[in-house]
N, CA, C and O atoms as CSV, one atom per row, in Angstrom:
chain,resi,resn,atom,element,x,y,z
A,1,MET,N,N,22.884,1.117,-8.446
A,1,MET,CA,C,23.286,-0.234,-8.730
A,1,MET,C,C,23.016,-0.497,-10.213
A,1,MET,O,O,21.962,-0.144,-10.742
A,2,HIS,N,N,23.975,-1.111,-10.855
A,2,HIS,CA,C,23.832,-1.423,-12.275
A,2,HIS,C,C,22.818,-2.548,-12.451
A,2,HIS,O,O,22.722,-3.429,-11.597
A,3,TRP,N,N,22.074,-2.530,-13.527
A,3,TRP,CA,C,21.032,-3.534,-13.736
A,3,TRP,C,C,21.626,-4.932,-13.906
A,3,TRP,O,O,20.970,-5.918,-13.569
A,4,LYS,N,N,22.863,-5.038,-14.427
A,4,LYS,CA,C,23.481,-6.360,-14.560
A,4,LYS,C,C,23.809,-6.946,-13.186
A,4,LYS,O,O,23.702,-8.155,-12.977
A,5,THR,N,N,24.204,-6.089,-12.262
A,5,THR,CA,C,24.483,-6.536,-10.897
A,5,THR,C,C,23.208,-7.054,-10.260
A,5,THR,O,O,23.210,-8.112,-9.630
A,6,LEU,N,N,22.140,-6.328,-10.418
A,6,LEU,CA,C,20.851,-6.748,-9.876
A,6,LEU,C,C,20.408,-8.056,-10.508
A,6,LEU,O,O,19.896,-8.936,-9.815
A,7,GLN,N,N,20.597,-8.195,-11.808
A,7,GLN,CA,C,20.225,-9.423,-12.510
A,7,GLN,C,C,20.994,-10.627,-11.946
A,7,GLN,O,O,20.409,-11.691,-11.745
A,8,LYS,N,N,22.295,-10.466,-11.691
A,8,LYS,CA,C,23.100,-11.542,-11.113
A,8,LYS,C,C,22.602,-11.905,-9.715
A,8,LYS,O,O,22.548,-13.078,-9.346
A,9,MET,N,N,22.239,-10.877,-8.944
A,9,MET,CA,C,21.759,-11.119,-7.585
A,9,MET,C,C,20.461,-11.918,-7.599
A,9,MET,O,O,20.247,-12.781,-6.747
A,10,LEU,N,N,19.607,-11.632,-8.557
A,10,LEU,CA,C,18.329,-12.328,-8.630
A,10,LEU,C,C,18.475,-13.748,-9.184
A,10,LEU,O,O,17.646,-14.609,-8.888
A,11,MET,N,N,19.516,-14.005,-9.984
A,11,MET,CA,C,19.703,-15.321,-10.588
A,11,MET,C,C,20.298,-16.334,-9.612
A,11,MET,O,O,20.052,-17.533,-9.744
A,12,HIS,N,N,21.074,-15.871,-8.641
A,12,HIS,CA,C,21.775,-16.772,-7.727
A,12,HIS,C,C,21.311,-16.555,-6.298
A,12,HIS,O,O,21.238,-15.415,-5.837
A,13,PRO,N,N,20.992,-17.650,-5.581
A,13,PRO,CA,C,20.575,-17.491,-4.188
A,13,PRO,C,C,21.733,-17.006,-3.297
A,13,PRO,O,O,21.514,-16.326,-2.295
A,14,GLU,N,N,22.957,-17.366,-3.678
A,14,GLU,CA,C,24.133,-16.902,-2.955
A,14,GLU,C,C,25.035,-16.181,-3.938
A,14,GLU,O,O,25.004,-16.471,-5.134
A,15,PRO,N,N,25.834,-15.252,-3.455
A,15,PRO,CA,C,26.741,-14.546,-4.368
A,15,PRO,C,C,27.682,-15.531,-5.061
A,15,PRO,O,O,28.206,-16.437,-4.414
A,16,PRO,N,N,27.903,-15.368,-6.368
A,16,PRO,CA,C,28.765,-16.296,-7.080
A,16,PRO,C,C,30.236,-16.185,-6.696
A,16,PRO,O,O,31.022,-17.076,-7.021
A,17,GLY,N,N,30.617,-15.132,-6.025
A,17,GLY,CA,C,31.996,-14.984,-5.586
A,17,GLY,C,C,32.821,-14.182,-6.569
A,17,GLY,O,O,32.367,-13.824,-7.656
A,18,TYR,N,N,34.033,-13.915,-6.159
A,18,TYR,CA,C,34.942,-13.110,-6.950
A,18,TYR,C,C,35.644,-13.987,-7.973
A,18,TYR,O,O,36.139,-15.063,-7.638
A,19,ARG,N,N,35.688,-13.535,-9.206
A,19,ARG,CA,C,36.418,-14.251,-10.251
A,19,ARG,C,C,37.446,-13.314,-10.854
A,19,ARG,O,O,37.117,-12.232,-11.338
A,20,GLN,N,N,38.675,-13.743,-10.817
A,20,GLN,CA,C,39.750,-12.926,-11.344
A,20,GLN,C,C,39.810,-13.078,-12.859
A,20,GLN,O,O,39.803,-14.198,-13.370
A,21,ARG,N,N,39.868,-11.979,-13.571
A,21,ARG,CA,C,39.901,-12.026,-15.031
A,21,ARG,C,C,41.302,-12.277,-15.574
A,21,ARG,O,O,41.468,-12.992,-16.562
A,22,LYS,N,N,42.307,-11.693,-14.932
A,22,LYS,CA,C,43.686,-11.842,-15.376
A,22,LYS,C,C,44.523,-12.419,-14.236
A,22,LYS,O,O,44.163,-12.287,-13.066
A,23,LEU,N,N,45.621,-13.048,-14.577
A,23,LEU,CA,C,46.544,-13.485,-13.557
A,23,LEU,C,C,47.231,-12.261,-12.964
A,23,LEU,O,O,47.527,-11.296,-13.670
A,24,ARG,N,N,47.473,-12.313,-11.695
A,24,ARG,CA,C,48.148,-11.204,-11.042
A,24,ARG,C,C,49.631,-11.259,-11.375
A,24,ARG,O,O,50.204,-12.339,-11.521
A,25,PRO,N,N,50.241,-10.103,-11.493
A,25,PRO,CA,C,51.691,-10.097,-11.731
A,25,PRO,C,C,52.422,-10.648,-10.515
A,25,PRO,O,O,51.893,-10.650,-9.404
A,26,GLN,N,N,53.635,-11.110,-10.741
A,26,GLN,CA,C,54.431,-11.648,-9.651
A,26,GLN,C,C,54.656,-10.576,-8.595
A,26,GLN,O,O,54.878,-9.408,-8.913
A,27,GLN,N,N,54.596,-10.987,-7.348
A,27,GLN,CA,C,54.785,-10.042,-6.258
A,27,GLN,C,C,56.207,-9.504,-6.279
A,27,GLN,O,O,57.144,-10.198,-6.672
A,28,LYS,N,N,56.348,-8.280,-5.858
A,28,LYS,CA,C,57.662,-7.634,-5.851
A,28,LYS,C,C,58.622,-8.311,-4.884
A,28,LYS,O,O,59.829,-8.338,-5.125
A,29,LEU,N,N,58.100,-8.854,-3.796
A,29,LEU,CA,C,58.964,-9.481,-2.810
A,29,LEU,C,C,59.203,-10.963,-3.083
A,29,LEU,O,O,59.881,-11.628,-2.300
A,30,ALA,N,N,58.665,-11.488,-4.171
A,30,ALA,CA,C,58.796,-12.914,-4.468
A,30,ALA,C,C,60.256,-13.337,-4.575
A,30,ALA,O,O,60.607,-14.456,-4.199
A,31,LEU,N,N,61.097,-12.463,-5.076
A,31,LEU,CA,C,62.514,-12.784,-5.207
A,31,LEU,C,C,63.175,-12.958,-3.842
A,31,LEU,O,O,64.177,-13.663,-3.728
A,32,TYR,N,N,62.635,-12.334,-2.821
A,32,TYR,CA,C,63.232,-12.335,-1.491
A,32,TYR,C,C,62.441,-13.185,-0.490
A,32,TYR,O,O,62.775,-13.220,0.694
A,33,GLN,N,N,61.407,-13.858,-0.959
A,33,GLN,CA,C,60.499,-14.555,-0.061
A,33,GLN,C,C,61.215,-15.611,0.789
A,33,GLN,O,O,60.991,-15.689,1.997
A,34,GLU,N,N,62.057,-16.407,0.176
A,34,GLU,CA,C,62.754,-17.453,0.924
A,34,GLU,C,C,63.625,-16.847,2.034
A,34,GLU,O,O,63.615,-17.326,3.168
A,35,ARG,N,N,64.362,-15.811,1.706
A,35,ARG,CA,C,65.227,-15.155,2.690
A,35,ARG,C,C,64.403,-14.517,3.806
A,35,ARG,O,O,64.780,-14.598,4.975
A,36,LEU,N,N,63.295,-13.890,3.460
A,36,LEU,CA,C,62.431,-13.280,4.478
A,36,LEU,C,C,61.879,-14.332,5.435
A,36,LEU,O,O,61.790,-14.093,6.640
A,37,GLU,N,N,61.511,-15.489,4.905
A,37,GLU,CA,C,61.006,-16.571,5.761
A,37,GLU,C,C,62.095,-17.060,6.701
A,37,GLU,O,O,61.816,-17.368,7.859
A,38,GLN,N,N,63.334,-17.136,6.220
A,38,GLN,CA,C,64.447,-17.536,7.084
A,38,GLN,C,C,64.639,-16.537,8.224
A,38,GLN,O,O,64.844,-16.926,9.373
A,39,ILE,N,N,64.573,-15.274,7.902
A,39,ILE,CA,C,64.747,-14.225,8.917
A,39,ILE,C,C,63.637,-14.315,9.974
A,39,ILE,O,O,63.898,-14.168,11.168
A,40,MET,N,N,62.400,-14.558,9.525
A,40,MET,CA,C,61.279,-14.620,10.478
A,40,MET,C,C,61.365,-15.831,11.397
A,40,MET,O,O,60.889,-15.787,12.532
A,41,LYS,N,N,61.969,-16.912,10.910
A,41,LYS,CA,C,62.115,-18.107,11.769
A,41,LYS,C,C,63.115,-17.821,12.856
A,41,LYS,O,O,63.387,-18.687,13.687
């Protein structure tokens, strides 16, 4: 275990949670999402 990880664990009573550093790229199926939802209905 890295010492920075241990330091964070000792500083917070609960895990601080996941923080995303960068925005995720658009999903590949985003262009088809509306049509896929229609098909599933």
